[in-house]
C-alpha positions in Angstrom: -62.3 34.3 21.0 -60.8 33.9 17.6 -58.0 35.9 18.1 -56.7 34.6 21.3 -56.9 31.2 19.1 -55.3 32.7 15.8 -52.7 34.1 18.0 -51.6 30.9 20.1 -51.6 29.2 16.2 -49.2 31.9 15.3 -47.4 31.6 18.3 -47.1 27.6 18.0 -46.3 28.0 14.4 -43.3 30.3 15.3 -42.3 27.6 17.7 -41.9 25.1 15.3 -40.0 27.3 12.6 -37.7 28.0 15.5 -37.2 24.4 16.7 -36.9 23.0 12.9 -34.6 25.9 11.8 -32.4 25.6 14.8 -32.4 21.4 14.3 -31.4 22.0 10.5 -28.5 24.5 11.7 -27.4 22.2 14.2 -27.5 19.2 11.8 -25.1 21.7 9.1 -22.7 22.3 11.8 -22.3 18.7 13.4 -18.8 17.6 13.4 -19.4 14.2 13.1 -16.6 11.7 13.9 -16.8 10.3 10.3 -16.4 13.6 8.8 -13.1 14.2 11.1 -12.0 10.9 9.5 -12.2 11.1 6.2 -11.0 14.4 6.3 -7.7 13.2 7.8 -7.5 10.7 5.6 -8.0 12.9 2.4 -5.3 15.1 3.9 -3.1 12.3 4.1 -2.3 12.9 0.6 -1.4 16.5 1.1 1.0 15.5 3.8 2.7 13.2 0.9 2.3 16.1 -1.5 4.2 18.6 1.2 7.1 15.8 2.0 7.5 15.7 -1.8 8.5 19.1 -2.6 10.5 19.3 0.8 12.1 16.0 -0.1 14.5 17.1 -2.8 17.0 19.8 -0.4 17.7 18.0 2.7 18.6 14.4 0.8 20.6 16.4 -1.8 24.1 15.9 -0.3 23.6 12.3 0.8 22.0 11.1 -2.7 25.1 12.4 -4.8 27.7 10.8 -2.5 26.0 7.4 -2.5 25.0 7.3 -5.8 27.5 9.7 -7.2 25.6 11.8 -9.2 26.9 15.1 -10.4 25.2 18.4 -9.7 23.4 18.6 -13.4 21.8 14.9 -12.8 20.8 16.0 -9.6 19.1 19.1 -11.1 17.4 16.6 -13.0 15.7 14.5 -10.1 14.7 17.9 -8.2 12.9 19.2 -10.8 11.1 15.9 -12.7 8.9 16.2 -10.2 7.2 19.0 -11.7 7.3 17.2 -15.3 5.0 14.3 -13.3 2.6 17.1 -11.4 1.8 18.2 -14.5 1.1 15.2 -16.1 -0.8 14.2 -13.1 -3.2 17.1 -13.3 -4.4 17.0 -16.5 -6.0 13.5 -16.0 -6.8 14.5 -12.5 -10.1 15.9 -13.0 -11.1 12.9 -15.5 -10.1 10.8 -13.3 -11.9 11.7 -10.4 -15.1 12.6 -12.0 -15.1 8.8 -13.9 -13.9 6.6 -11.1 -15.1 8.6 -7.9 -13.4 10.5 -5.5 -12.0 7.5 -3.3 -10.5 5.6 -5.9 -8.5 8.8 -7.5 -6.7 8.7 -4.2 -6.2 5.0 -4.2 -5.1 5.4 -7.8 -2.1 8.2 -6.8 -1.6 6.6 -3.6 0.1 3.5 -5.9 2.0 5.9 -7.8 3.1 7.7 -4.6 4.3 4.8 -2.9 5.8 3.1 -5.7 8.1 6.3 -6.4 9.0 6.2 -2.7 10.0 3.0 -2.3 11.7 3.2 -6.1 13.8 6.0 -4.5 14.5 4.2 -1.0 16.5 1.0 -2.4 17.3 2.4 -6.1 20.8 1.0 -7.2 21.1 3.7 -9.8 19.8 7.6 -11.1 17.4 5.6 -13.5 15.2 4.4 -10.9 15.7 7.6 -9.1 14.3 9.5 -11.6 11.3 6.9 -12.0 10.5 7.3 -8.8 10.0 10.9 -8.7 8.2 11.1 -11.9 6.0 8.6 -10.6 5.3 10.8 -6.7 4.7 14.1 -9.5 2.1 12.1 -11.2 0.6 11.1 -7.6 0.6 14.6 -5.9 -1.1 15.9 -9.7 -4.0 13.8 -8.7 -4.1 14.5 -5.4 -3.2 18.2 -5.4 -7.1 18.3 -7.5 -8.9 15.6 -5.7 -8.4 15.7 -1.8 -9.4 20.1 -1.7 -12.6 18.9 -3.8 -13.4 15.7 -1.8 -13.1 18.0 1.4 -15.4 20.5 0.1 -18.1 18.1 -0.9 -18.1 16.6 2.6 -17.8 19.1 4.5 -21.0 21.3 5.9 -21.8 24.4 4.0 -20.6 26.7 7.4 -17.6 24.7 8.0 -16.3 24.3 4.6 -14.1 27.0 4.7 -12.4 25.7 7.6 -12.0 22.0 6.8 -10.4 22.6 3.3 -7.8 24.8 5.0 -6.1 21.9 6.5 -5.3 20.6 3.0 -3.0 23.7 2.6 -2.1 23.0 6.5 -0.8 19.4 5.8 1.1 20.2 2.8 3.0 22.6 4.9 3.7 20.4 7.5 5.1 17.8 5.2 7.0 20.2 3.7 8.7 21.0 7.2 8.7 17.7 8.5 11.2 17.1 5.5 13.3 20.0 6.2 13.7 19.1 10.0 14.2 15.3 10.2 15.5 15.3 6.6 19.1 16.2 8.6 18.8 13.5 10.8 18.2 10.7 8.6 19.6 9.3 5.7 17.9 9.8 2.3 16.6 6.2 1.7 14.9 6.6 5.3 13.2 10.2 4.5 11.9 8.5 1.3 10.3 5.7 3.4 9.4 8.2 5.9 7.6 10.1 2.7 5.5 6.6 2.1 4.2 6.5 5.4 1.3 8.9 4.6 0.3 7.5 1.3 0.1 4.0 3.1 -1.9 5.3 6.0 -4.6 7.2 2.9 -4.5 3.6 1.3 -5.7 1.8 4.3 -8.2 4.5 5.7 -10.0 5.0 2.1 -11.6 1.4 2.9 -13.1 3.2 6.3 -14.9 6.4 4.8 -17.8 7.3 2.3 -17.5 8.5 -0.9 -18.0 12.3 -1.9 -22.1 12.0 -1.7 -22.1 14.5 -4.8 -20.4 12.4 -7.2 -23.0 9.6 -6.5 -25.5 11.6 -7.2 -23.9 13.0 -9.9 -23.5 8.9 -11.0 -27.4 8.7 -10.3 -26.6 6.5 -7.8 -29.4 7.5 -5.5 -29.6 5.2 -2.2 -25.6 5.2 -2.0 -25.8 8.9 -1.7 -28.1 8.9 1.1 -26.0 6.5 2.7 -22.7 8.7 2.4 -24.6 11.8 3.4 -26.3 10.4 6.4 -22.9 8.9 7.5 -20.9 11.9 7.0 -23.7 14.1 9.2 -24.4 11.6 12.1 -27.2 8.8 11.9 -29.5 11.3 13.9 -29.4 13.9 11.6 -32.0 15.1 9.1 -30.4 15.5 5.9 -33.5 16.0 3.8 -33.1 19.4 3.4 -29.0 19.4 2.1 -30.2 16.4 -0.1 -32.4 18.5 -1.9 -29.7 21.4 -2.1 -27.6 19.1 -3.6 -29.7 17.8 -6.1 -30.8 20.9 -7.4 -27.7 22.1 -7.3 -26.5 19.2 -9.3 -29.3 19.7 -11.7 -29.0 22.9 -12.4 -25.0 22.4 -13.0 -25.8 20.0 -15.8 -28.4 22.2 -17.6 -26.1 25.1 -17.4 -23.2 22.8 -18.4 -25.5 21.8 -21.6 -26.2 24.8 -22.5 -22.5 26.2 -22.6 -21.9 23.6 -24.7 -24.6 24.2 -27.3 -23.9 27.7 -27.3 -20.3 27.0 -29.0 -22.4 25.7 -32.0 -24.4 29.1 -32.4 -23.8 30.9 -35.5 -22.6 33.9 -34.0 -20.2 32.1 -31.6 -19.0 30.3 -35.0 -18.2 33.5 -36.7 -16.9 34.8 -34.0 -14.0 31.9 -33.3 -13.1 32.3 -37.2 -12.6 35.9 -36.3 -10.5 35.2 -33.7 -8.5 32.8 -35.5 -7.9 34.8 -38.5 -6.9 37.6 -36.1 -4.5 35.4 -34.6 -3.2 33.9 -37.8 -2.5 37.5 -39.3 -0.6 38.6 -36.0 1.8 35.6 -36.3 
């Protein structure tokens, strides 16, 4: 009797563990409407990035003709996007960490929208170049914050699928600029480039902030609400929430340890030796 009772209890425990495991897997693998909407709104910025990269080639003949620019002037216009992108990339991490992923995307949308409208309604090369630099600064932020945001909201087993949409939309924006750039004017093409920026700006009002950023900032209640919205009302987020908390705590502790190791005696001597060797070689 005792053996049969023990067997029955083991079977019941095994069935419960299987149910719990399957429910956890279902919650992790679930694709909710909020998750899809959030990813779509984020990759609108990637689409804008692709349009910005592909804009200069189909617009060249129209801009040279309408504004009377030389080839050298247009070369500056085409390449100055990279200058703005480098500046935006330098500040992208700090902006996203201090103000959050959503506000960073809003910030980039302001610069990108201003840049596209400056190009569309310009009368001289000055505003043309200013608009191009502004777009470059915006896409410099986008290139960092969009994949980070998508990776932070996507379930673990679907993260690769969702983050790959970033590169896909960049390519789609690039291709669209080439395809319709030969059909419409360069001013109209600039207005087309502003459309995904405006869509993202509006869509950001309806999507949650990154749960990982919220827990990093110590906003516990907002963290749980955001994670619940992304995973669905019926999903059990307790295990994933605990994993995120443990990961963020371990990450912050490791960063403190790495920072403190810079002040160890052997590390200071090693750095001085490297600096002396560098000066000697120069």
